[in-house]
TORDRENGU-279225 format. One line per field, with one value per residue: residue number from 1; x, y, z of N, C-alpha, C, O in turn; residue in one letter. Coordinates in Angstrom, 2 decimals. Each point is the difference from the previous one (the first is absolute). Layout:
BEGIN
gumi	(NUM/...)
n.xx	(X/...)
n.yy	(Y/...)
n.zz	(Z/...)
ca.xx	(X/...)
ca.yy	(Y/...)
ca.zz	(Z/...)
c.xx	(X/...)
c.yy	(Y/...)
c.zz	(Z/...)
o.xx	(X/...)
o.yy	(Y/...)
o.zz	(Z/...)
vomi	(A/...)
***
This chain:
BEGIN
gumi	(1/2/3/4/5/6/7/8/9/10/11/12/13/14/15/16/17/18/19/20/21/22/23/24/25/26/27/28/29/30/31/32/33/34/35/36/37/38/39/40/41/42/43/44/45/46/47/48/49/50/51/52/53/54/55/56/57/58/59/60/61/62/63/64/65/66/67/68/69/70/71/72/73/74/75/76/77/78/79/80/81/82/83/84/85/86/87/88/89/90/91/92/93/94/95/96/97/98/99/100/101/102/103/104/105/106/107/108/109/110/111/112/113/114/115/116/117/118/119/120/121/122/123/124/125/126/127/128/129/130/131/132/133/134/135/136/137/138/139/140/141/142/143/144/145/146/147/148/149/150/151/152/153/154/155/156/157/158/159/160/161/162/163/164/165/166/167/168/169/170/171/172/173/174/175/176/177/178/179/180/181/182/183/184/185/186/187/188/189/190/191/192/193/194/195/196/197/198/199/200/201/202/203/204/205/206/207/208/209/210/211/212/213/214/215/216/217/218)
n.xx	(38.02/1.76/0.67/2.23/0.90/-0.14/1.45/2.10/0.25/0.22/2.24/-2.21/0.71/-0.45/-1.21/-0.22/-0.69/-0.08/0.27/-1.66/0.85/-1.71/-1.17/1.06/0.30/-1.72/-0.30/1.27/-0.51/-1.67/0.52/1.04/-1.51/-1.09/1.17/-0.79/-1.86/0.71/0.16/-1.93/-0.42/1.16/2.09/-0.38/0.66/-1.37/-1.88/0.27/0.17/-2.07/-0.90/0.60/-0.99/-2.05/-0.06/0.47/-1.71/-1.55/0.62/-0.24/-2.03/-0.57/0.80/-1.43/-0.84/0.24/0.04/0.31/2.18/1.10/-0.71/-0.16/1.97/0.51/-0.96/1.17/1.90/-0.19/-0.53/2.10/-0.25/0.33/0.90/1.65/-0.80/-0.37/1.75/0.70/-1.15/0.55/1.85/-0.37/-0.87/1.54/1.04/-1.31/0.80/1.40/-0.50/1.95/-1.78/-0.05/0.87/-0.57/-1.76/0.08/0.39/-1.63/-1.37/0.70/-0.02/-2.02/-0.79/0.71/-1.27/-1.49/-0.94/-0.02/0.99/-0.15/1.98/1.34/-0.30/0.94/2.21/0.64/-0.31/1.57/1.80/-0.20/0.38/2.22/0.45/-0.42/-0.94/0.45/-0.13/2.22/0.59/-1.57/0.11/1.45/-0.74/-1.43/0.93/0.88/-1.46/-0.58/1.33/-0.20/-1.67/0.65/0.91/-1.66/1.36/-1.06/0.03/1.99/-0.74/-0.04/1.59/-0.76/1.81/0.45/0.83/1.19/0.69/-0.43/0.21/-2.23/0.71/0.85/-1.11/-0.38/-0.86/-0.92/-0.35/-1.22/0.32/-2.12/0.94/-0.39/2.18/-0.01/0.31/1.25/-0.83/1.59/1.08/-1.07/-1.28/-2.02/-1.63/-0.88/-1.57/-2.10/-1.24/-0.99/-1.90/-1.91/-0.93/-1.06/-2.13/-0.99/1.19/-1.36/0.46/0.60/1.78/0.79/-1.91/1.61/-0.10/1.06/-1.87/1.36/-0.34/0.46)
n.yy	(48.45/-0.87/2.13/0.34/0.45/2.11/1.51/0.02/1.25/2.22/0.25/0.22/-2.14/1.12/-1.39/1.43/0.31/-1.47/-2.13/1.36/-0.73/1.24/-1.65/-1.57/0.58/-0.20/-2.12/-0.78/0.64/-1.13/-2.05/-0.11/0.10/-1.96/-1.31/0.75/-0.97/-1.88/-1.57/-0.98/-1.70/-1.54/-0.17/-1.74/1.58/0.08/1.20/2.19/0.71/0.24/2.01/1.81/0.16/0.93/2.26/1.22/0.27/1.58/2.11/0.62/0.62/2.10/1.68/0.13/1.64/1.75/-1.19/-2.18/-0.46/-0.73/-1.97/-1.65/-1.09/-1.66/-1.93/-1.01/-1.11/-2.16/-1.46/-0.42/-1.51/-1.73/1.94/0.70/1.16/2.19/1.41/0.68/1.62/2.09/0.87/0.97/2.08/1.60/0.23/1.59/2.07/-1.76/0.97/0.97/1.17/-2.03/2.05/-0.78/-1.30/-2.02/-1.76/-0.72/-1.52/-2.12/-1.55/-0.92/-1.49/-2.10/-0.86/-0.79/1.38/0.79/-0.27/-2.14/1.03/-0.64/1.14/2.03/0.07/-0.23/1.74/1.59/-0.48/0.41/2.11/0.33/-0.74/2.00/-2.02/0.37/-2.04/-0.25/1.00/-0.22/-1.98/-0.28/0.77/-1.43/-1.69/0.28/0.13/-2.05/-1.08/0.62/-0.99/-2.06/-0.65/0.97/0.92/0.09/-1.77/-0.13/1.49/-0.71/-0.04/0.46/-0.98/1.72/-2.03/1.69/-1.06/-1.59/2.15/0.37/-0.47/-1.82/0.17/0.87/-2.03/2.04/-2.11/1.88/-1.37/-0.02/1.65/-0.76/0.00/-2.17/-0.83/1.18/-2.06/1.39/-0.72/-0.13/-1.86/0.08/0.79/-1.36/-1.45/0.78/0.28/-1.88/-0.60/1.05/-0.83/-1.37/0.59/-0.29/-1.55/0.86/1.87/1.81/-1.22/0.18/-0.61/-1.47/0.95/1.85/0.52/1.76/-0.26/2.08)
n.zz	(-143.14/-1.07/-0.44/-0.07/2.02/0.77/-0.83/0.83/1.87/-0.28/-0.30/0.07/0.16/-1.92/1.28/-1.71/2.10/-1.69/0.59/-0.65/1.94/-0.77/-0.92/-1.23/-2.15/-1.42/-0.74/-1.69/-2.08/-1.00/-0.82/-1.99/-1.67/-0.17/-1.42/-1.97/0.79/1.08/-1.60/-0.59/1.44/-1.12/-0.79/1.37/1.44/1.77/-0.24/0.39/2.12/0.87/-0.41/1.22/2.01/0.01/-0.04/1.82/1.45/-0.42/0.47/2.14/0.70/-0.51/1.25/1.73/-1.32/1.39/-1.92/0.52/0.28/-1.81/-0.81/1.50/0.04/-1.43/0.65/1.62/-0.47/-0.57/1.62/0.67/-1.65/1.38/-0.71/1.33/1.74/-0.32/-0.02/2.04/1.03/-0.65/0.90/1.99/-0.09/-0.08/1.99/0.87/0.31/-0.05/1.96/-0.53/0.69/-0.98/0.30/-2.04/0.50/1.01/-1.37/-1.37/0.91/0.37/-1.61/-0.37/1.49/-0.45/-1.64/1.47/-1.51/2.10/-2.01/0.71/-0.14/1.70/1.90/0.27/0.42/2.13/1.40/0.00/1.27/2.22/0.73/-0.02/2.08/0.90/0.24/-2.14/-0.97/0.22/-1.91/-1.57/-1.07/-1.69/-1.97/-0.99/-1.16/-2.04/-1.71/-0.71/-1.43/-2.15/-1.13/-0.64/-1.97/-1.14/-1.51/-1.97/-1.38/-1.04/-1.53/-2.14/1.57/-2.07/0.91/-1.38/0.48/0.87/-1.87/1.54/0.64/-0.04/-2.10/0.99/-1.96/2.04/-0.51/0.24/0.70/-0.15/1.76/-0.71/1.19/2.07/0.53/-0.60/2.06/-1.46/-0.29/0.76/-1.82/1.97/0.02/-0.99/1.31/1.58/-0.70/-0.24/1.86/0.75/-1.05/0.56/1.91/-1.45/0.49/2.00/-1.10/-1.57/1.18/-1.15/0.65/-2.09/1.01/0.52/-2.05/0.66/-1.13/-0.14/2.21/0.72)
ca.xx	(0.30/0.18/-1.05/0.18/-0.32/-1.45/-0.53/0.27/-0.89/-1.36/-0.05/-0.26/-0.83/-1.40/-0.99/-1.28/-1.17/-0.98/-1.32/0.06/-1.24/0.22/-0.77/0.89/0.87/-0.76/-0.33/1.26/0.27/-1.01/0.27/1.22/-0.32/-0.52/1.11/0.97/-0.65/0.75/1.08/-0.55/-0.27/1.26/0.45/0.85/1.41/0.30/-0.53/0.85/1.22/-0.32/-0.07/1.38/0.59/-0.57/0.66/1.37/-0.07/-0.44/1.09/1.02/-0.54/-0.01/1.39/0.29/-0.93/-1.09/-1.05/-1.26/0.12/0.26/-1.15/-0.87/0.72/0.06/-1.35/-0.24/0.65/-0.60/-1.32/0.18/0.49/1.44/0.11/0.80/-0.74/-1.07/0.60/0.40/-1.23/-0.40/0.88/-0.36/-1.21/0.34/0.65/-0.60/1.04/-0.55/-1.43/-0.65/-0.77/0.55/-1.11/0.50/-0.81/0.58/1.34/-0.12/-0.53/1.03/1.11/-0.55/-0.07/1.39/0.54/-0.82/0.54/1.46/0.43/1.31/0.03/0.00/-1.35/-0.80/0.35/-0.44/-1.44/-0.25/0.37/-1.06/-1.21/0.09/-0.27/-1.43/-0.75/-0.77/-1.38/-0.07/0.61/-0.99/-0.27/1.16/0.03/-0.97/0.64/1.04/-0.65/-0.60/1.09/0.47/-1.04/0.07/1.36/0.86/0.58/-1.04/-0.90/0.69/0.71/1.43/0.78/1.17/0.95/1.27/1.15/1.27/0.51/1.12/1.31/-0.02/-1.00/-1.07/-1.26/-0.78/-1.33/-0.27/-1.42/-0.26/-1.39/-0.36/-0.79/-1.34/0.14/0.42/1.45/0.72/0.84/1.07/0.51/1.15/1.15/0.59/0.59/1.27/0.94/0.38/0.90/1.27/0.69/0.45/1.08/1.12/-0.07/-0.44/-0.95/-0.70/-1.07/-1.24/0.22/-1.04/0.35/0.00/-1.18/-1.23/0.14/-0.20/-0.19/-1.38)
ca.yy	(-0.32/1.17/0.18/-0.95/-1.34/-0.06/-0.15/-1.37/-0.87/0.14/-0.41/-1.44/-0.43/0.20/-0.27/0.51/-0.85/0.79/-0.04/0.82/0.20/1.07/-0.23/-0.37/1.12/1.05/-0.49/0.09/1.42/0.53/-0.54/0.64/1.41/0.08/-0.19/1.09/1.29/0.78/0.71/1.24/0.90/0.35/-0.93/0.55/-0.24/-1.37/-0.88/0.18/-0.75/-1.41/-0.24/-0.05/-1.25/-1.09/0.07/-0.51/-1.43/-0.67/-0.02/-0.94/-1.34/-0.28/-0.27/-1.35/-0.85/-0.43/0.78/-0.04/0.90/1.36/0.61/0.82/1.18/0.91/0.51/1.10/1.17/0.30/0.59/1.34/0.89/0.01/-0.36/-1.18/-1.15/-0.24/-0.65/-1.35/-0.81/-0.25/-1.02/-1.26/-0.45/-0.30/-1.31/-0.94/-0.44/-0.57/-0.27/1.18/-0.31/0.49/0.68/1.20/1.15/0.55/0.47/1.30/0.97/0.43/0.66/1.24/1.03/0.31/0.89/1.22/1.20/0.06/-1.36/-0.37/-0.05/-1.40/-0.53/0.60/-0.61/-1.39/-0.02/0.35/-1.15/-0.98/0.54/-0.18/-1.39/-0.29/0.12/1.23/-0.20/-0.18/1.13/0.73/-0.76/0.15/1.39/0.09/-0.58/0.91/1.20/-0.34/-0.10/1.36/0.64/-0.50/-0.08/1.04/0.93/0.87/-0.78/-0.47/1.12/-0.25/1.10/-0.57/0.97/-0.57/0.53/-0.56/-1.13/0.41/0.17/-0.01/0.85/-0.87/0.32/-1.13/0.36/-0.17/0.21/0.06/0.04/1.18/-0.31/0.60/1.45/0.30/0.16/-1.18/-0.61/-0.74/-1.21/0.48/-0.89/0.23/1.34/-0.08/-0.72/0.88/1.00/-0.65/-0.27/1.28/0.47/-0.94/-0.93/-1.36/-0.05/-1.24/-0.29/0.09/-0.53/-0.84/-1.41/-0.59/-0.77/0.77/1.42/0.36/1.43/0.41)
ca.zz	(-1.39/-0.85/-1.01/-1.09/0.51/0.10/-1.35/-0.45/0.77/-0.50/-1.39/-0.03/-1.11/0.36/-1.03/0.47/-0.14/-0.76/0.63/1.21/0.73/0.97/1.22/1.10/0.32/0.67/1.34/0.75/0.26/0.91/1.33/0.50/0.27/1.35/0.94/-0.02/0.21/0.98/-0.68/-0.55/1.11/0.62/1.03/1.04/-0.27/0.40/-1.04/-1.18/0.23/-0.16/-1.45/-0.47/0.48/-0.80/-1.31/0.09/0.30/-1.22/-0.97/0.45/-0.15/-1.44/-0.38/0.47/-0.75/0.88/-0.65/0.72/1.15/-0.48/-0.68/0.84/0.44/-1.14/-0.24/0.93/-0.57/-1.30/0.16/0.54/-1.03/-0.20/-1.41/-0.32/0.50/-0.97/-1.16/0.41/0.08/-1.38/-0.56/0.62/-0.67/-1.39/-0.05/0.93/0.92/1.22/-0.13/-0.56/-1.20/-1.26/-0.66/-0.67/0.39/1.23/-0.33/-0.66/0.96/0.94/-0.70/-0.54/1.05/0.37/-1.03/-0.03/0.64/0.11/0.29/-0.51/-1.45/-0.43/0.17/-1.06/-1.29/0.04/-0.21/-1.40/-0.81/0.15/-0.61/-1.45/-0.34/0.12/-1.26/-0.08/0.42/1.44/0.69/0.80/1.21/0.87/0.46/1.09/1.17/0.47/0.54/1.28/0.97/0.27/0.82/1.38/0.54/-0.55/0.98/0.53/0.85/1.20/0.62/-0.05/-0.57/-0.67/-0.58/-0.45/0.75/-0.43/0.76/0.84/-0.60/-1.46/-0.64/-0.46/0.64/0.47/0.48/1.42/0.29/1.44/0.41/0.77/1.19/0.06/-0.13/-1.37/-0.04/-0.48/1.04/-0.66/0.63/0.78/-0.17/-1.31/0.01/0.73/-0.87/-1.10/0.55/0.31/-1.25/-0.53/0.83/-0.05/1.11/-0.29/-1.12/-0.23/0.95/-0.72/-1.33/-0.58/-0.07/-1.34/-0.38/-0.10/0.30/1.38/0.20/-0.07)
c.xx	(0.11/-1.12/0.13/-0.35/-1.51/-0.61/0.20/-0.93/-1.41/-0.15/-0.12/-0.86/-1.45/-0.89/-1.35/-1.10/-1.11/-1.37/0.08/-1.37/0.26/-0.67/0.90/0.87/-0.73/-0.40/1.22/0.26/-0.99/0.23/1.21/-0.27/-0.51/1.12/0.95/-0.65/0.78/1.13/-0.48/-0.25/1.28/0.34/0.74/1.46/0.39/-0.47/0.85/1.30/-0.24/-0.10/1.41/0.68/-0.51/0.63/1.39/0.02/-0.40/1.10/1.08/-0.46/-0.04/1.41/0.42/-0.91/-1.07/-1.25/-1.31/0.02/0.17/-1.26/-0.89/0.69/0.08/-1.37/-0.33/0.58/-0.66/-1.36/0.06/0.77/1.49/0.33/0.74/-0.64/-1.14/0.53/0.38/-1.21/-0.49/0.82/-0.35/-1.27/0.30/0.54/-0.63/1.02/-0.60/-1.45/-0.77/-0.69/0.67/-1.14/0.51/-0.82/0.57/1.39/-0.05/-0.53/1.08/1.17/-0.47/-0.08/1.39/0.61/-0.73/0.69/1.51/0.50/1.42/-0.07/-0.07/-1.38/-0.92/0.26/-0.49/-1.50/-0.35/0.33/-1.07/-1.26/-0.01/-0.39/-1.48/-0.67/-0.93/-1.40/-0.15/0.55/-1.00/-0.28/1.15/0.10/-0.98/0.59/1.02/-0.62/-0.60/1.06/0.54/-0.99/0.12/1.39/0.95/0.48/-1.05/-0.88/0.65/0.78/1.49/0.70/1.28/0.86/1.22/1.14/1.26/0.38/1.21/1.32/0.02/-1.06/-1.16/-1.27/-0.75/-1.35/-0.11/-1.46/-0.21/-1.50/-0.25/-0.87/-1.34/0.03/0.44/1.50/0.66/0.94/1.04/0.37/1.29/1.23/0.67/0.62/1.36/1.05/0.49/0.99/1.38/0.79/0.55/1.21/1.19/0.01/-0.44/-1.03/-0.72/-1.12/-1.34/0.10/-1.11/0.44/-0.04/-1.30/-1.27/0.23/-0.24/-0.19/-1.46/-0.50)
c.yy	(1.29/0.09/-1.03/-1.41/-0.17/-0.23/-1.42/-0.97/0.03/-0.43/-1.51/-0.33/0.06/-0.28/0.40/-1.03/0.82/0.03/0.72/0.12/1.01/-0.27/-0.29/1.15/1.09/-0.43/0.11/1.45/0.57/-0.48/0.68/1.45/0.18/-0.08/1.18/1.37/0.87/0.77/1.33/1.01/0.46/-0.94/0.75/-0.30/-1.43/-1.00/0.09/-0.79/-1.50/-0.37/-0.08/-1.31/-1.19/-0.03/-0.62/-1.49/-0.78/-0.11/-1.00/-1.45/-0.40/-0.36/-1.41/-1.04/-0.61/0.76/0.02/0.93/1.44/0.69/0.83/1.27/1.04/0.59/1.15/1.29/0.42/0.67/1.39/0.91/0.03/-0.67/-1.31/-1.27/-0.35/-0.73/-1.44/-0.92/-0.32/-1.10/-1.37/-0.58/-0.42/-1.42/-1.03/-0.55/-0.47/-0.39/1.19/-0.37/0.61/0.59/1.29/1.23/0.68/0.55/1.37/1.05/0.55/0.71/1.32/1.10/0.38/0.99/1.33/1.17/0.03/-1.36/-0.22/-0.09/-1.43/-0.63/0.54/-0.66/-1.44/-0.10/0.32/-1.17/-1.10/0.43/-0.23/-1.41/-0.38/0.13/1.21/-0.16/-0.16/1.19/0.73/-0.72/0.12/1.42/0.22/-0.54/0.96/1.24/-0.28/-0.11/1.38/0.72/-0.38/0.13/1.06/0.97/0.93/-0.74/-0.39/1.10/-0.26/1.16/-0.58/1.10/-0.76/0.68/-0.64/-1.19/0.46/0.08/-0.01/0.96/-0.83/0.30/-1.27/0.50/-0.26/0.35/-0.07/0.06/1.26/-0.40/0.73/1.51/0.42/0.19/-1.30/-0.50/-0.88/-1.25/0.37/-0.85/0.26/1.39/-0.02/-0.70/0.89/1.06/-0.60/-0.26/1.27/0.50/-0.93/-0.99/-1.38/0.04/-1.32/-0.31/-0.02/-0.57/-0.92/-1.45/-0.50/-0.73/0.79/1.45/0.27/1.49/0.35/0.04)
c.zz	(-0.81/-1.01/-1.10/0.45/0.13/-1.37/-0.52/0.72/-0.56/-1.45/-0.08/-1.19/0.41/-1.19/0.53/-0.25/-0.63/0.68/1.33/0.62/1.09/1.34/1.18/0.43/0.76/1.41/0.91/0.40/1.00/1.42/0.61/0.36/1.42/1.03/0.06/0.13/0.96/-0.66/-0.54/1.11/0.69/1.13/1.09/-0.37/0.34/-1.05/-1.27/0.16/-0.18/-1.49/-0.57/0.41/-0.82/-1.38/0.05/0.27/-1.25/-1.04/0.38/-0.13/-1.47/-0.47/0.42/-0.67/0.90/-0.43/0.79/1.22/-0.46/-0.50/0.92/0.51/-1.12/-0.30/0.93/-0.56/-1.31/0.15/0.62/-0.95/-0.25/-1.33/-0.26/0.54/-0.95/-1.24/0.33/0.07/-1.40/-0.65/0.59/-0.61/-1.45/-0.14/0.92/0.99/1.31/-0.23/-0.56/-1.31/-1.23/-0.81/-0.61/0.35/1.24/-0.29/-0.64/0.96/0.91/-0.69/-0.58/1.04/0.47/-0.98/-0.07/0.69/-0.03/0.44/-0.50/-1.52/-0.52/0.13/-1.09/-1.34/-0.05/-0.26/-1.45/-0.93/0.08/-0.75/-1.52/-0.43/0.10/-1.36/0.05/0.57/1.51/0.79/0.90/1.31/1.00/0.55/1.15/1.30/0.59/0.64/1.38/1.09/0.35/0.90/1.47/0.60/-0.53/1.06/0.61/0.99/1.32/0.72/0.11/-0.72/-0.59/-0.61/-0.48/0.75/-0.56/0.87/0.81/-0.76/-1.51/-0.51/-0.55/0.80/0.36/0.50/1.49/0.25/1.50/0.25/0.83/1.18/-0.02/-0.09/-1.39/-0.15/-0.45/1.10/-0.69/0.79/0.71/-0.22/-1.33/-0.10/0.69/-0.85/-1.12/0.49/0.28/-1.27/-0.61/0.77/0.04/1.14/-0.45/-1.11/-0.02/0.95/-0.71/-1.40/-0.46/-0.02/-1.43/-0.23/-0.05/0.32/1.46/0.10/-0.11/-1.42)
o.xx	(-0.79/-0.76/-1.00/-0.56/-0.54/-0.92/-0.90/-0.48/-0.67/-1.10/1.00/-0.68/-0.38/0.21/-0.45/-0.11/-0.41/-0.67/0.82/-0.96/0.91/0.29/-0.13/0.22/0.52/-0.02/-0.11/0.35/0.39/-0.15/0.00/0.61/0.31/-0.10/0.76/0.62/-0.02/0.38/0.71/0.10/-0.04/-0.85/0.47/0.26/0.81/0.69/0.21/0.44/0.88/0.38/0.28/0.73/0.76/0.28/0.33/0.81/0.56/0.15/0.54/0.77/0.26/0.18/0.84/0.04/-0.54/-0.52/-0.67/-1.03/-0.45/-0.17/-0.29/-0.65/-0.21/-0.09/-0.69/-0.66/-0.18/-0.29/-0.97/0.43/0.46/-0.29/-0.49/0.13/-0.28/-0.61/-0.18/0.06/-0.45/-0.55/0.04/-0.10/-0.61/-0.28/0.37/0.03/-0.90/-0.34/-1.23/0.57/0.29/-0.87/0.47/0.50/0.19/0.38/0.75/0.44/0.11/0.47/0.76/0.34/0.23/0.85/0.41/0.72/0.62/-0.27/0.63/-0.97/-0.65/-0.41/-0.81/-0.93/-0.49/-0.45/-0.89/-0.72/-0.33/-0.67/-1.05/-0.36/-0.39/0.17/-0.58/-0.51/-1.12/-0.06/0.35/-0.17/-0.22/0.39/0.28/-0.21/0.00/0.44/0.03/-0.21/0.31/0.39/-0.25/0.14/1.18/-0.46/0.08/-0.37/-0.68/0.66/0.62/-0.48/0.88/-0.51/0.28/0.06/-0.05/-0.17/0.69/0.43/1.07/-0.75/-0.87/0.02/-0.12/-0.13/0.39/-0.42/0.49/-0.74/0.90/-0.79/-0.35/-1.03/0.18/0.46/-0.33/0.76/-0.33/-0.36/1.03/1.11/1.23/1.02/0.95/1.17/1.18/0.98/1.02/1.22/1.12/0.92/0.98/1.00/0.29/-0.98/0.35/-0.68/-0.83/-0.79/-0.81/1.09/-0.78/-0.48/-1.04/0.98/-0.74/0.08/-0.82/-1.16)
o.yy	(0.92/-0.95/-0.58/-0.78/-1.06/-0.80/-0.58/-0.97/-1.03/-0.29/-0.71/0.87/-0.50/0.54/-0.51/-0.55/1.02/1.02/-0.35/0.40/-0.17/0.68/0.62/0.19/0.53/0.83/0.41/0.28/0.77/0.77/0.33/0.54/1.00/0.58/0.12/1.01/1.23/1.06/1.00/1.21/0.92/-0.30/1.12/-0.87/-0.61/-0.96/-0.99/-0.66/-0.72/-1.09/-0.89/-0.60/-0.91/-1.07/-0.83/-0.73/-1.05/-1.03/-0.69/-0.87/-1.15/-0.94/-0.62/-1.19/-1.06/0.86/1.04/0.59/0.92/1.21/1.15/1.02/1.20/1.16/0.94/1.04/1.19/0.97/0.75/1.08/0.85/-1.18/-0.86/-1.07/-1.17/-0.95/-0.90/-1.14/-1.12/-0.86/-1.01/-1.21/-0.93/-0.68/-1.17/-1.20/0.64/-0.61/0.02/-0.70/1.19/-0.74/0.89/1.12/1.21/1.05/0.90/1.15/1.21/1.02/0.97/1.15/1.14/0.81/0.91/-0.18/-0.36/-0.43/0.91/-0.53/-0.28/-0.80/-0.74/-0.31/-0.47/-0.86/-0.63/-0.24/-0.63/-0.81/-0.24/-0.21/-1.10/1.02/0.30/0.90/0.05/0.00/0.40/0.64/0.18/0.20/0.76/0.58/0.26/0.43/0.86/0.47/0.27/0.76/0.81/0.36/-0.03/-0.04/0.33/0.53/-0.10/-0.26/0.23/0.47/-0.45/0.90/-1.11/1.23/-1.05/0.02/0.94/-0.98/-0.17/0.60/0.53/0.04/-0.92/1.14/-1.06/1.14/-0.91/0.67/0.51/-0.93/0.64/0.62/1.18/0.48/-1.07/0.78/-1.00/-0.15/0.21/0.53/0.06/0.18/0.63/0.41/0.00/0.29/0.65/0.18/0.02/0.59/0.27/-0.67/-0.41/0.75/-0.93/-1.01/-0.87/0.35/-0.45/-0.30/0.50/-0.73/-0.56/0.34/-0.73/0.72/-0.83/0.33)
o.zz	(0.19/-0.20/-0.42/-0.76/-0.31/-0.16/-0.60/-0.58/-0.09/-0.45/-0.07/-0.56/1.06/-1.09/1.02/-1.09/0.55/-0.01/0.85/-0.67/0.81/0.98/1.06/1.20/0.98/0.92/1.15/1.15/0.88/0.96/1.19/0.93/0.66/1.08/0.96/-0.32/-0.11/0.49/0.06/-0.23/0.81/0.83/-0.21/-0.83/-0.70/-0.31/-0.69/-0.95/-0.48/-0.40/-0.81/-0.78/-0.33/-0.54/-0.85/-0.57/-0.30/-0.64/-0.86/-0.38/-0.34/-0.77/-0.65/0.35/-0.30/0.73/0.07/0.35/0.68/0.19/-0.34/0.19/0.23/-0.42/-0.39/-0.01/-0.26/-0.71/-0.07/0.40/-0.77/-0.20/-0.74/-0.61/-0.23/-0.48/-0.83/-0.46/-0.26/-0.68/-0.70/-0.21/-0.53/-0.99/-0.04/0.25/0.55/-1.01/0.03/-0.84/-0.03/-0.47/0.71/-0.09/0.02/0.53/0.39/-0.05/0.20/0.49/-0.06/-0.29/0.41/0.38/-0.72/0.99/-1.00/1.13/-0.53/-0.54/-1.00/-0.84/-0.57/-0.74/-1.03/-0.76/-0.58/-0.97/-1.00/-0.63/-0.59/-1.15/-0.38/-0.66/1.04/0.68/0.51/1.23/1.11/1.04/1.19/1.15/0.92/1.07/1.20/1.06/0.88/1.12/1.16/0.89/0.88/1.17/0.33/1.14/1.18/1.05/1.02/1.01/1.04/-1.03/0.74/-0.67/0.45/0.08/-0.63/1.22/-0.40/-0.61/-0.60/0.77/-0.69/1.23/-0.81/0.44/0.48/-0.23/0.67/-0.72/0.66/-0.09/-0.99/-0.29/-0.28/-1.03/0.51/0.57/-0.63/1.16/-0.64/-0.10/-0.08/-0.66/-0.46/-0.01/-0.34/-0.68/-0.25/-0.02/-0.51/-0.58/0.69/0.24/-1.12/0.07/0.72/-0.16/0.26/-0.87/0.80/-0.49/-0.82/0.86/-0.34/0.67/0.66/-1.00/-0.38/-0.24)
vomi	(M/T/H/S/A/L/Y/K/F/L/Q/V/T/F/T/V/T/C/A/L/S/L/V/G/T/M/H/H/A/N/A/A/E/E/R/V/D/D/A/A/D/G/L/T/S/E/E/I/F/E/V/Y/K/A/R/D/L/G/M/N/L/Y/A/E/K/K/Y/D/E/A/F/P/Q/L/M/I/A/A/T/H/G/L/K/K/A/Q/A/Q/V/G/V/M/H/L/H/G/L/G/N/V/K/K/D/T/R/F/A/F/G/W/I/G/V/A/A/E/G/R/S/E/R/E/I/E/K/Y/F/K/D/L/W/K/Q/I/P/K/E/H/K/A/S/Y/E/T/V/V/D/R/F/I/E/I/Y/G/T/D/A/T/N/V/D/C/V/H/V/N/A/P/G/S/Q/I/R/Q/L/Q/C/M/L/T/N/S/D/G/R/A/V/S/D/A/L/R/D/A/A/R/D/A/E/I/G/G/G/I/G/G/I/G/G/T/P/T/G/G/P/S/G/P)
***
């Protein structure tokens, strides 16, 4: 999906729930923290490829509106720090797609961590637009949630290396996030790299393209 399409996708009607309880969110984050300790220690290259595969599978399932199947795959990518998967999980919580719990706390946590550090401009703007809608008296509580998600799933916590690169054959900048292995080396997605090279060279395009209906890519 193009940047403008991603922005249109993320631009949805949103009403903030004023009553906020942090207990459920912190329990969710603490439980997830135990599951992603391996990310902080560094993954093997094989494990990294599995995360990339889960991301792509999740995006494709989401495009087919198979939300219940897409969610666990996207969560694998999101908990390992891949920005667009994090934003997608946040949107799913925002709308309660499939059997996903509709909860603005989780939505803000995931979209907030997706907007943290070096991220997509559209994701950053979307998060800022949502933030403006929070009543002043609840901003501190939501900020606590976002900070906790960044602590667990942010780029520093997950050892993710994000850079902006030119889209194939254009000057449009796109975000590329790569997981690092146990040696601290960023491991790229070989399939997407091959697709990008082919598109630049005028060969077969669309191999690494974004499915309609959700953000894709690292």
